[in-house]
N, C-alpha and C positions, 0 to 999 in steps of 0.2 A: 404518351399513348401506353401507359402502363396498364390499360385494361384492354387494350386490342389484342389481335393474334389468338384468341383464344379459338376461332375457327380459320380454316386456310386461307379465307377471303372475306373482309368486313367492309362495311361501308365507309365513304370517304369522311373525313375530317379535316377541314382547311385546307381542301384541295389535295389531299395526301391518302392513298388507299392504304389499309395494312395486309400484306402479303405474309404467309408462312413458307419460308423457302423449303426445299426438300430436306435440307439436313437440320431443320427445325429452328434455325435462326427467324426473327422477326425484323421484317423490313419494311418502312413506308414507300411507295411508289409514287411520285407526283403524277397528276392526273393530266398534265398536258402533255405527257408521253403516249397516252393514249387517246385522247380525243382526237387529235389531228388527224393520224390512219383512218379512224372512223369516218369523219366527215368526208374525207378523200374518196372511200369506198362509197359511201352513200351517194355521192356524186356521180360515181360510175354505174348507178343503176340498181343493184340488188341489195337485199339486206344480206344474203347469205353472203356476197363477197365482200361486204362491209365487215361482217364478223371475222371472216378470215384474215381482211386486210389488218384489223386490230392486232392480230396476233403475228402475220408474216412481215408486214411492211412497216411496223412500228420501229423505231430507233430503240436500242437496249435501256430499258428503264433505268433512272437513276434510283440508286439503293441507299437509303438513309439508314444507318444503323439505330433502333431504338434507345432512347436514352432513359434509364432508370429514374423515375420521378419520387421525390419525398413524399411521405405519407402526407395528405392534405390536412390544415388546421380543421380541429373537429368544430362543428357548430356551437356546441355547448358542452359543459361537463356535469350538467344535473343527472342524465339517467345514469352514467358511470358513479357518480357520487352517492346516489341514491341506493345503488346496490353495494357500494362497499363501505359505506359509513358504519353498518352494523358490525362489521369485522375487526373495527378499531376501538381501541379501549383508552380509558385515562387510567394512570396509575398514580396512587398517593401513598407516601412513605412517613413512617414516623420514626425519630430516632431521639433517643433519652441522652441528654448529657449532663453529667453531674458539675455541680459548681465547683468551684475553686476552693471555698472556705477561706480561714484566715491565712493571709501570705506574708503580713509585714506587721512591723511593731507600729505602734502609735505613734504620730509625728511629735515632736516637741511643740508644746503649747503652753502659753503663760498659764499659771495656776487660776483657775476658777473660769477658764474662757467657756465661754457658750458651745463653742464647737467640740469641746472634749466629748460630750455624750454622743453627738452626731458621728464623729469619727470612731468612738468606742462601738456603737451599734454598726456600723458600716463594716468595719474591719474583722468584727467577732461573729459576724452572719454564720449561720449553720450552713452545711451543704445543702443547697436546693436544685433539684433536678430540674433541667429546663427540656421542654419538648419540641424538635425541631421537626417541621414538616415541609416536604419538597413533592413536586408535581411532575408528570412527565407523560409520555404515550407508550403505546404498545399495539400488537396487533394478534387476534388468534389464527393460529395455524392448525388447529385440529377441533373438531366440533367437540370433542371431551373436555376441552377447557386447558391446551396448552397455550401459553402467550410469550410472544417474543418481544425483548425491549433491549434497551442498552443496560449495561453493567454499572455505569456512572449514575442511572437513574435509582438503582436499588441498593447500590454501595452501601454498607454499615447501618442499613435499616433494622429497625427492631421489628415494626409491623408493615407489612405490604397490603394495598387495598386497590381493587381493580374496580372499576366502573363501567359496566357496559352501556352501549349506546341508548338503550331503553331506561337507563337510570338505575337497573339493579347493581347493587353494592355485593362484592364479594370478597372475603380473604383470601390471600395469595400465598403461597410457599415457593420458596426457591427450590426449583430442580437442579439447577447448574448455572456456571456464570464464568467468563473467559475475560480476564482483564487485558490480554493481548489485542483481542479484537473489540473489546468493550461491548461484549454481547453477554445477554442473561437470559433464560427460559424459566417461567413461572408455570405453576400449576393453579387453576382454579376448579372448583366443583358446582357446576351448574346443574339445575335441577332437568333441563332439556337439552339437547345437542345446540351447539351454537352454528352461526354461519360463521365461515372461516375462510382467510384470504389463501392464496396459493402463491407460492415462489415462482417466478420466471427464472428466464436466462438472461441475466444481466450483462453477459458477453455480446448479446444482439442489441443491446441498446446502442444506439448511435448519436452522435454528437448533432444537435438539432431535433430530436424527437421530441414530442411533447410529454410532460409528465404530470402527475398530478400527486400533491402531499396531502395527507390528513393528519391530525394531531390536536394537541391541548395548548396550545400557546397561552403562557401566561395564567393558567388555569381558567380559561374562558370557556373551554367545554370543546366539543368536537368541531374542527374548524377545517375548511377545505381550500387549498391555494393551488395553483398551477403555474407550470414554467416549462421550460426546456431542459434537455441536458447539456450543459455547458461545456464541460470536458470531461474526459476520462481518464483513469491511472493517476490520480493526485495524489502526491505524497506532503502530508502537513505536519510530519513529525510525531503523530500521535501514538504510534507504536511500531512494532518491528515489522508488521504486515500491511502497512498502509498500501491502499489501492482505492481510493475514495472515487465515488461519482460525483462531479460538482454539478450542481443545478441553479437555476435562478428563481425556482418556485420559493415565495416567502417562507423562510422558517425561522422561527425564535425560541424563546426559552420556552420550554413545555413541549414543543416537538420531538425533543429526544426520544428515541425507540419507535418512533411512528414510521408508518410505511410509505415508500416512494413507489407510486403505481405507473405502469404504461398504459396506454390507451386501451388494452387488451382488459384491464383490471387485475395484470399480474404484479405482485411484488418485484421490483428489480433492485430495490436499496432500502436501508434502514436509516431514516435521518439521524446524524450524531453529534455535528458540529457546525459552528458558522464561522465567517470571518466577518469580524463586526467591530469597529471603533468605537461604536456607540452604544454597543450591546444589544441593538435591533437588527433586523433584517436589513442587509443593504445589497441583496441579490447573490450573495455567495454563500451557498450552503454545500455540505459534505454528507454522502450517505455511503454506507457500507454495501458492497456489491451482493446481492443476493446469493450469487453462487459460492461466495464466501460463507455468507449467512447460514446457507444450506449444509455445508460441511461440518461447521462449528455446533449448530444447534443440533445435527443428527448424533454427534458425539456426547453432547450434553444430554441429550434424551436417553441415550443407551447406557451412558457410564456415569453422568453427573460432572465429568469434567473431560477435558479434551484430552486425545491420544494423539499428539502431532508426531511425524515422522522426524529423525535426526541422523545426520551422517557425522558430525564430529569435525566439523572445519570451521575455523573463523576467517570470514572473507572481507576483502574490501575492493572499492570501485577502481576499476582501471582507467586512470586518469590519462590525458594526452602525454604528459611527462614520462609516466610508467609504460605506457605504449611504446613511446620512442625508445626508451631504456632498454626494453625486451626486444628491439626490432619488429613490432608488430605493425601492419597497415592501417589499425583503427583502433579506438579505444572502447571495445566492445567486451562482454563477459563479465566474469566474476573472478578476482584474483584470490587465490587461496594463501592467506598470510600465515596460518597456523593450522597444523593437523593435530587433533585430539588423540595421544597415544593410547593404543588399543581400540579405537572408535572405529565405525564403518569404514569411514574414508582410509583410515591408516591400513587397515585390513585388505582393502581393495588396491592399495599401492597409490593413492593420491599422495602428492607431496607438495610441500611449500613452494610456491612460485609457478604452481599449475594454474591456468585458467580454464575456468569452466565455462562451457559454450552451450551446453545442451545437456538436459536433464529428462530422463524417461520420454524422451522423444519430443519434448518441448524446447524452443530456443531459450537461450538465457541471455538476453541482450545487455544486463547489466547487473550489479550487485544486490538491486533491490529485488528483482525479480526470482532468483535462487530460494531465500528463506520461504517464499511463499509457496514455490511448487514443492519445495522439500517437506514443508508442513503439511500440505495437503494430500502427500503421500500415504498411504496406508502403512502401519508398521509392521516390519516383516517382509515387505515387497522387495524383490530383487530388481534393480532397475540399472539401465545402460547411462552412463554418464561420459559425455563427450568434454575432453579435455584438449588444451594446448599446452605441449611441453616442448620449450625449445624450438618453439615455431614448427612443430610436427604434431597433427592430429593423432590423438588416440582415443580408444574408447574403453571404459572399465566397468565392471560390475559392482554396484554396493548395494547390500543388503540392509534396508532401514533399520535402525533402533527406535526406541521411542525418547522424545524430547523430556528430559527433566524441567520442573518447574524452575529450580534454580540453577543458572548456568554455572555458578561459582567464580565468576569474574571478579578478582579482587580488586578493591577499593584502590583509587589512585592515592599515591603518597606525595607528600611534599619533596620537592626536589632537593638535593644536597645542596651544601655549600660550595662554590665554585673552587677548584686547586688554582695553581699558578698556571696562567694560559701559555701554552705552547702551541700554536694553531697549526693545523695540517693545511694543505692544499684548499680543503673545502670549510675552513674555518672552526675546526673541532680541535680540542685539546684532547688527546688519548692518552690510555693507559693500561697497564697489563693487568688483569685481574689477579689480586694477592688477597690476602686473608684482611688486610686493612681497607683495601677498596670493597671488597665483598661486606664487610661489616659496615662501612661507611654509607653505602648505597642499597643496603639491605638487599644485597642479590642472594638468591638461592644457591644451594651447593651445587645444583646440576647446570646453572647458567654458565656458559662459555663464551668467548669471544672477546671484542675489545672494548672496554669501557670508555665513555664520553667523562672527562672530568671539567670540561669547561668550554663554552660556545660565544664565538662571536657574534652579537646579534644583526651584525650588518653582513656577515658572509651569507653565501649561498645556503650553508646547513641551516644558520640562523633563520633564514626565511621560512625553512621547512619545520620550524618548531623542534630542533633538536633541542635535549636539554641534558645538564650533568646527571649522570645516573643510568642513561641509556646505553645499551650494550650493541654492537656491531657484530652480527653473527655471520653474515655473509657480504660479499661485495659482488654483485653480478653472478649471483649463483656460486660463488666459490667462498669456501668456509675461510675465516681469518682467525688469528690466534694472537697475534701481536701488532702494534703500531706499524711497524714496519710492513707487514702483511698488507694492510689497508693502503699505506703510502704507494706501494709497489704495484698494486692492482690499478690504483688511481692513474699512476705516472704511465703505465703500459696501456690505459685506455684513452688516455690522452693523446700518445702518440699514434695510436691506432685510429684516431679522428671521431671518437665516441664523444657525444655532447652531453650525455644524460648519465649518471651512475646510480644505479638501482640497488640499495641496500636492504637486506632483511635486519630489522632492528627489535631487540627484546626491550619492551618499555613497560616497567612496573608488573612483569609476568605474562605480557603478551606480545605476541610476534606480529610485526606489521612491516608492509614495505613502504620506503621512502625513497622518491625519486629525486635526485640534487644535480643541479646544472653543473657542469665542471667550470673551475674558474675560482679565483678568490686570491688570499693571500699567500706568498710563498713562504 
């Protein structure tokens, strides 16, 4: 009955009338509640009495709340495809790779061997450049010739060519690209204004909605496929801002960069990846949501690069063990593992161990959400950040800075050789940081705490991937400086009935929280 109740009273369907209540709600009224009093009044003799009887003598009607129905399946996709095909383009790229040239000496062969000349010609060939071509898809977003595609479609290309739906081929120039979201913006110069597609609101796309994909699979040319939205908010470990729409519309190689349309003809996603053991479509494709595309493309269009917000924290997921260690009711929010000195978060008073639960009025249910909402926030904006500190709610104001392209994360180093084991209650051998251990484990001059010199692999700490060279900075939010500090804190917590010990650990220059269940060797 989604189309009913546009008027105060509509005709009956399947024995139910649709009635608009005074408060605006729409209800269905079953027919049997009206007919019986009318017939009774008719038997008493007058039409007027019958009409009044229908109102005054009837039992209270059965009110049935209207149920929201999903949009029905389309009769076909032909009209939509005909309208949208001219907005989708094929993209071809060319890259020149230089030959390797002579790389090795001739193999030892018997004198006069007929293979000598063959190997000589092969090993001493000159550098011969090779031309590699690849194909992808894209779509026009502006009649002047702006084209959106995937970064991986045009990455490292020497030449980019765009072919319109009518067969016109035009050279394209790169306006800007973003590796983190796998998006790129191209410009072509057509002779006349081009038909273009509009970006829709991907947040309104629901699981089960019909969608249509257009692209250039395997270089065959413009191809239309259809399916539904299979899932939302997928994280496939493709980048730091994963938030993919999953669809079962067939997507294959060459579809990358092409649009995913809703039934109104709006782009709600850019087809970017598939899950496939065989390399072909198995009904699991992933599209970048249009709301993310809009923000990135606007920045590429204005600046030729992205300008993301940054607050200067390194975060991690709140696991059930960490939540228990912090005394929280549930594993929600983003745990601040490290605050960049002098960064926006540090200036706002955010500390290690704080849990971010809200950002600029948006909830932060997990650690995946925070990087996306921060990156989408304009640089220089002052936002309210909701945090939990010692199980108490607080709100601080952070003024966003710009995210640098290189975050400066140090490369992981090899673990040092273990020292003689003398295990703690958690299965760790601990030592005071001195000159020898600082040099042995390459610890910075400002690193303080208790260094791990050996780990029992079968201990509680061993199951949490502790390694020699890790430095325990805090135990249950209390700074530690000696192995005795660590042991005393653990003993006190065990006597207090605590089951999980939460430690702040400096690992290769990065701070991270590790939750360890109490128990182990004495």
